[in-house]
C-alpha positions in Angstrom: 0.2 -0.1 0.6 1.3 3.9 -1.0 0.6 7.1 0.2 0.0 10.4 -1.7 -0.1 13.9 -0.3 -3.4 15.4 -1.9 -3.7 19.2 -1.3 -7.3 20.6 -1.2 -8.1 24.0 -0.4 -4.5 24.6 1.0 -4.6 21.8 3.4 -2.4 18.6 2.8 -3.8 15.2 3.6 -2.1 12.1 3.5 -4.5 9.2 2.2 -3.2 5.9 1.7 -4.1 4.2 -1.7 -3.0 0.9 -3.8 0.7 1.7 -6.0 -0.4 3.6 -9.1 -3.3 5.1 -8.0 -1.6 8.0 -7.4 -1.9 10.6 -10.5 -5.8 9.5 -10.6 -6.2 10.7 -6.9 -4.2 13.3 -7.7 -6.6 14.5 -10.5 -9.5 13.9 -8.4 -8.2 16.3 -5.2 -7.5 19.0 -8.2 -11.4 18.5 -9.4 -12.4 18.7 -5.5 -10.1 21.8 -4.9 -11.4 23.3 -8.4 -15.3 22.8 -6.9 -14.3 24.4 -3.4 -12.6 27.6 -5.1 -16.5 27.6 -7.0 -17.6 27.8 -4.1 -16.0 30.2 -2.0 -16.8 32.9 -4.9 -19.7 32.6 -4.7 -20.4 31.7 -0.9 -17.6 33.6 0.8 -15.8 32.1 3.0 -17.2 28.9 4.8 -15.1 26.2 7.3 -13.1 23.3 5.4 -15.7 21.0 6.6 -18.9 22.6 4.9 -16.9 23.5 2.2 -15.5 19.9 1.5 -19.5 18.1 2.2 -20.9 21.3 -0.2 -18.2 20.2 -3.0 -19.2 16.4 -2.2 -22.7 16.8 -2.4 -22.5 19.2 -5.6 -20.1 15.7 -7.1 -22.6 13.3 -5.6 -25.9 15.6 -7.8 -23.9 15.5 -10.3 -23.1 11.7 -9.9 -26.9 11.2 -9.8 -27.6 12.8 -12.8 -25.8 11.1 -15.0 -27.1 7.8 -13.5 -30.7 8.7 -14.2 -29.0 10.1 -17.9 -27.9 6.5 -18.4 -30.5 4.5 -16.7 -33.0 6.5 -19.2 -30.8 5.9 -22.6 -31.1 2.5 -21.5 -34.5 2.3 -21.2 -34.7 4.3 -24.7 -32.5 1.5 -26.0 -34.5 -1.1 -24.5 -37.9 0.5 -26.1 -36.5 0.6 -29.7 -35.3 -2.4 -28.9 -38.6 -4.1 -28.2 -39.7 -1.8 -31.2 -37.4 -3.3 -34.0 -38.5 -6.4 -32.7 -41.7 -6.3 -33.1 -41.9 -4.7 -36.3 -39.4 -7.7 -37.7 -41.9 -9.6 -36.2 -44.2 -8.4 -38.3 -42.2 -8.4 -41.2 -41.8 -12.5 -40.5 -45.1 -12.7 -40.1 -46.4 -11.1 -43.5 -43.3 -13.3 -45.4 -45.0 -16.2 -43.2 -48.4 -15.8 -45.0 -47.4 -14.4 -48.7 -45.3 -18.1 -48.0 -48.2 -19.8 -47.2 -50.4 -18.4 -49.9 -47.7 -19.2 -52.5 -47.9 -23.0 -51.4 -52.1 -23.1 -51.2 -51.8 -22.1 -55.2 -48.9 -24.8 -56.2 -51.3 -27.5 -54.3 -54.2 -26.0 -55.6 -55.0 -28.7 -59.4 
């Protein structure tokens, strides 16, 4: 296990991580720090705990929006797939009826 030092809102935090995860954690911490800077610019100075909570809530809200959008996209895809399957069934049924009609004509004297 490795340790990485992350700086958010001017404070350093030592976090344990798997070896090789350090660059990703630095990028994530930079994103959190950017959010905190936006919060401070919009709301003014707050305690570190309030800033981190507000940033966490913003990120969780965006994550939830992304999950809901993905679920909606999956539902749309599934509906389109069902429509396609229904259309294919109709085409096959029509073809089957035409084949049956041809077979009847061939069997008729």
